[in-house]
Each structure stands twice: as structure tokens, then as C-alpha cells.
C-alpha positions, -999 to 999 in steps of 0.1 A, spaced: 817 -515 -419 811 -537 -450 780 -529 -470 758 -557 -484 735 -548 -512 708 -570 -527 697 -560 -562 661 -552 -568 651 -585 -584 661 -603 -551 650 -575 -527 616 -573 -543 606 -605 -524 607 -586 -492 575 -568 -479 575 -531 -484 608 -532 -504 609 -511 -536 644 -511 -550 678 -523 -538 683 -533 -502 716 -521 -486 727 -533 -451 757 -522 -432 771 -554 -416 797 -562 -389 805 -595 -407 842 -602 -411 835 -629 -437 810 -632 -465 792 -659 -446 789 -637 -415 776 -608 -435 750 -629 -452 739 -645 -419 734 -610 -404 712 -601 -434 692 -633 -432 686 -627 -395 670 -594 -403 653 -607 -435 648 -645 -433 630 -648 -466 662 -638 -485 680 -669 -475 660 -692 -499 665 -668 -528 703 -666 -523 714 -699 -508 704 -735 -518 696 -763 -493 733 -770 -489 741 -735 -479 759 -726 -512 751 -696 -534 724 -706 -559 735 -713 -595 716 -682 -608 728 -658 -581 761 -638 -585 780 -623 -556 806 -596 -561 830 -583 -534 845 -549 -543 836 -555 -579 851 -590 -582 829 -621 -586 834 -648 -560 849 -678 -577 837 -706 -554 800 -704 -545 804 -731 -518 831 -712 -499 815 -683 -481 843 -678 -456 859 -651 -478 874 -624 -455 859 -589 -459 878 -556 -456 862 -532 -431 850 -511 -460 840 -539 -484 812 -536 -508 792 -568 -514 766 -569 -542 742 -598 -546 723 -601 -578 705 -626 -601 729 -640 -627 717 -641 -663 721 -672 -683 714 -683 -718 728 -675 -752 
């Protein structure tokens, strides 16, 4: 099963969560995996996705160590043992 991990700065918005949040998911795509996580933790949706359903500008998503290239295309297929990591992206100079 793919594992979806939310970094501490995102997971901290959940009640009683101290540290990263890792969820095993049955999702065959990134979209399905995220929807499964949002069903269990609805408040995460607004921190990860914008009103159009795309990954927010200051959020980075990595699948097996590689950053997704198109934040609006969440239908990326997942390997059965995929590791997905969602974190806040840093910006500035």
C-alpha cells in the first residue's frame, strides 16, 4: 500500500497531532490517496489544495523522492509501495 506522509508544519493543524502524520492508503493515484486522507482528516484539504483542487503554491508533493511537476494534475499513478510526502515549500531569496 502507498504511504502518504504530511510533514509536521501541515499536520500540526490537526487536533492531537504532534509530528508527522503518515497514512497507509489504497489510492491508485495521487488524487485518490489525497482524497482518502482528506476523508479521515477534512481540515487538511484547505492547507494542501486551493479552491480549484490544485496543490497550493507553497506546498510541495514528492512521490518516491521526485517532486510532482504539474500541481494541477493529481491523477499521477502510484506504485503499490509508493511513498508520498507532502510538505510546505519554502520560497524567497
